[in-house]
DRENSE-42183 format. One record per residue: residue number from 1; residue in three letters; z negated, x negated, y of N, C-alpha, C in turn. Coordinates in Angstrom, 2 decimals, padded with zeros to 5 digits. Layout:
% DRENSE-42183
(r NUM "ALA" (Z X Y) (Z X Y) (Z X Y)) ...
END
This chain:
% DRENSE-42183
(r 1 "MET" (078.74 -030.91 157.78) (077.27 -031.44 158.13) (076.88 -032.48 157.18)) (r 2 "ASP" (076.48 -033.81 157.84) (076.24 -034.83 156.83) (074.74 -034.89 156.86)) (r 3 "VAL" (074.49 -034.81 155.74) (072.79 -034.66 155.41) (072.59 -035.67 154.36)) (r 4 "LYS" (071.81 -036.75 154.30) (071.41 -037.21 152.99) (070.58 -036.58 152.01)) (r 5 "PHE" (070.52 -036.67 150.90) (069.66 -036.00 149.93) (069.19 -036.71 148.69)) (r 6 "GLU" (068.29 -037.09 148.54) (067.92 -038.24 147.55) (067.86 -037.60 146.25)) (r 7 "ALA" (066.99 -036.65 146.13) (066.90 -036.06 144.90) (065.96 -034.89 144.86)) (r 8 "LEU" (066.01 -033.94 143.67) (065.41 -032.79 143.61) (063.95 -033.12 143.37)) (r 9 "PRO" (063.06 -032.51 144.24) (061.57 -032.62 143.73) (061.36 -032.45 142.09)) (r 10 "GLN" (060.35 -033.02 141.48) (060.16 -032.98 140.07) (059.14 -031.78 139.84)) (r 11 "ALA" (059.44 -031.37 138.97) (058.46 -030.13 138.59) (057.30 -030.64 137.92)) (r 12 "GLU" (056.15 -029.65 138.20) (054.79 -030.06 137.65) (054.68 -030.30 136.02)) (r 13 "ARG" (055.54 -029.35 135.32) (055.54 -029.32 134.19) (056.89 -029.17 133.64)) (r 14 "PRO" (057.38 -030.03 132.67) (058.86 -029.74 132.03) (059.28 -028.67 131.82)) (r 15 "ILE" (060.56 -028.15 132.12) (061.09 -026.96 131.77) (061.92 -026.88 130.45)) (r 16 "VAL" (061.68 -025.85 129.74) (062.37 -025.62 128.52) (063.30 -024.07 128.71)) (r 17 "TYR" (064.42 -024.16 127.96) (064.90 -022.94 128.06) (064.84 -022.17 126.51)) (r 18 "VAL" (064.68 -020.86 126.69) (064.41 -019.83 125.53) (065.69 -019.20 125.44)) (r 19 "ARG" (066.18 -019.01 124.07) (067.43 -018.25 124.12) (067.63 -017.81 122.48)) (r 20 "PRO" (068.19 -016.69 122.54) (068.52 -016.03 121.07) (069.61 -016.77 120.30)) (r 21 "VAL" (069.14 -016.83 119.08) (070.14 -017.70 118.11) (070.20 -016.75 116.80)) (r 22 "ALA" (071.43 -016.37 116.48) (071.92 -015.85 115.15) (071.31 -016.66 114.08)) (r 23 "VAL" (070.73 -015.76 113.26) (070.10 -016.90 112.05) (071.35 -017.32 111.10)) (r 24 "ALA" (072.41 -016.30 111.28) (073.71 -016.63 110.54) (074.36 -018.39 110.86)) (r 25 "ASP" (073.97 -018.23 112.15) (074.55 -019.75 112.92) (073.58 -020.93 112.40)) (r 26 "LEU" (072.31 -020.87 111.73) (071.77 -021.80 111.58) (072.00 -022.48 110.07)) (r 27 "PRO" (071.56 -023.82 109.67) (071.68 -024.20 108.47) (071.22 -023.53 107.44)) (r 28 "ALA" (071.83 -023.46 106.11) (071.39 -022.83 105.17) (069.72 -023.15 104.94)) (r 29 "GLU" (069.47 -024.33 105.02) (068.03 -024.39 104.53) (067.21 -023.94 105.66)) (r 30 "VAL" (067.55 -023.34 106.67) (066.61 -023.15 108.02) (066.62 -021.64 107.49)) (r 31 "GLN" (067.94 -020.94 107.32) (068.11 -019.43 107.01) (067.18 -018.97 105.97)) (r 32 "ALA" (067.24 -019.88 104.86) (066.31 -019.57 103.74) (064.60 -019.24 104.15)) (r 33 "GLN" (064.36 -019.98 105.18) (062.73 -020.03 105.60) (062.58 -018.84 106.65)) (r 34 "VAL" (063.46 -017.89 107.27) (063.19 -017.15 108.13) (063.11 -015.60 107.82)) (r 35 "GLY" (063.31 -015.53 106.33) (062.96 -014.14 105.65) (064.18 -013.49 106.28)) (r 36 "GLY" (064.03 -012.05 106.57) (064.92 -011.22 106.75) (065.25 -010.95 108.29)) (r 37 "LEU" (065.18 -012.09 109.14) (065.27 -012.03 110.36) (066.75 -012.21 110.73)) (r 38 "VAL" (067.16 -011.57 111.73) (068.49 -011.73 112.16) (068.86 -012.31 113.27)) (r 39 "THR" (067.94 -012.45 113.91) (067.86 -013.39 115.24) (066.53 -013.93 115.31)) (r 40 "VAL" (066.56 -015.39 115.95) (065.18 -016.15 116.31) (065.64 -016.51 117.64)) (r 41 "TYR" (064.65 -017.27 118.03) (064.47 -017.63 119.48) (064.40 -019.34 119.24)) (r 42 "SER" (065.29 -019.82 120.16) (065.40 -021.20 120.42) (064.45 -021.94 121.54)) (r 43 "VAL" (063.63 -022.88 121.42) (063.32 -023.42 122.46) (063.91 -024.90 122.74)) (r 44 "ASN" (064.36 -025.09 123.90) (065.48 -026.20 123.98) (064.91 -026.95 125.53)) (r 45 "ARG" (065.11 -028.27 125.29) (064.81 -029.36 126.50) (066.27 -029.18 127.37)) (r 46 "PRO" (066.18 -029.48 128.48) (067.08 -029.41 129.49) (068.60 -030.34 129.00)) (r 47 "ASP" (068.36 -031.16 128.11) (069.39 -031.88 127.40) (070.04 -031.15 126.37)) (r 48 "GLY" (069.40 -029.84 126.00) (070.07 -029.11 124.92) (069.36 -029.40 123.38)) (r 49 "ALA" (068.40 -030.35 123.48) (067.83 -030.54 122.17) (066.61 -029.60 121.93)) (r 50 "ARG" (066.95 -028.98 120.62) (066.24 -027.77 120.25) (064.68 -028.18 119.95)) (r 51 "VAL" (063.70 -027.82 120.59) (062.34 -028.23 120.18) (061.63 -027.49 119.13)) (r 52 "ALA" (061.78 -026.20 119.21) (061.27 -024.94 118.14) (062.14 -023.86 118.02)) (r 53 "LEU" (062.08 -023.51 117.07) (062.49 -022.24 116.54) (061.46 -020.96 116.33)) (r 54 "VAL" (061.42 -020.09 116.67) (060.25 -019.21 116.40) (060.93 -017.80 116.14)) (r 55 "ALA" (060.00 -016.91 115.73) (060.55 -015.52 115.45) (060.84 -014.53 116.51)) (r 56 "ASP" (060.27 -014.65 117.62) (060.50 -013.87 118.86) (060.20 -014.33 120.03)) (r 57 "ARG" (061.10 -013.65 121.08) (060.93 -014.35 122.34) (059.72 -014.56 122.92)) (r 58 "ASN" (058.55 -013.49 123.00) (057.45 -013.78 123.41) (056.69 -014.93 122.94)) (r 59 "LEU" (056.90 -015.08 121.75) (056.16 -016.31 120.97) (056.80 -017.37 121.38)) (r 60 "ALA" (058.07 -017.29 121.73) (058.70 -018.70 122.24) (057.85 -019.14 123.83)) (r 61 "PHE" (057.76 -018.30 124.67) (057.27 -018.24 125.90) (055.68 -018.88 125.64)) (r 62 "VAL" (054.99 -018.21 124.92) (053.69 -018.61 124.76) (053.47 -020.10 124.16)) (r 63 "LEU" (054.44 -020.45 122.95) (054.31 -021.74 122.49) (054.74 -022.71 123.49)) (r 64 "ALA" (055.83 -022.54 124.42) (055.83 -023.39 125.56) (055.02 -023.67 126.46)) (r 65 "ARG" (054.21 -022.57 126.97) (053.01 -022.54 127.78) (052.08 -023.30 127.26)) (r 66 "GLN" (051.75 -023.08 125.74) (050.50 -023.86 125.24) (050.70 -025.19 125.14)) (r 67 "ASN" (052.00 -025.66 125.21) (052.27 -027.06 125.13) (052.79 -027.80 126.52)) (r 68 "GLU" (052.28 -027.11 127.77) (052.44 -027.41 128.89) (053.97 -027.58 129.57)) (r 69 "MET" (054.57 -026.56 129.19) (056.11 -026.57 129.44) (056.26 -025.12 130.13)) (r 70 "ASP" (057.26 -025.03 131.22) (057.69 -024.06 131.99) (058.80 -023.21 131.01)) (r 71 "PRO" (058.88 -022.28 130.59) (059.79 -021.64 129.91) (060.68 -020.79 130.95)) (r 72 "VAL" (062.06 -020.78 130.46) (062.96 -020.21 131.55) (063.88 -019.45 130.32)) (r 73 "ASN" (064.10 -018.10 130.60) (065.12 -017.49 129.76) (066.66 -017.87 129.97)) (r 74 "VAL" (067.34 -017.89 128.80) (068.56 -018.18 129.09) (069.25 -016.87 128.16)) (r 75 "HIS" (070.51 -016.48 128.68) (070.93 -015.46 127.74) (072.24 -015.96 127.27)) 
END
């Protein structure tokens, strides 16, 4: 089937990806700021750039929505 396809429609708000990050994998200066946490959650743009690190998954979703972004969970 030959059907021309121009592009996907743009989302109303930018998508960001939320994923768990082991504190041990973060730079030492960041590890020093997270207290006794073992895992934090990263909010990332589609290109992989980290926008924020937060203490828990729910906070990551709230942060994204408050900043007019649509969060998506990544395993």
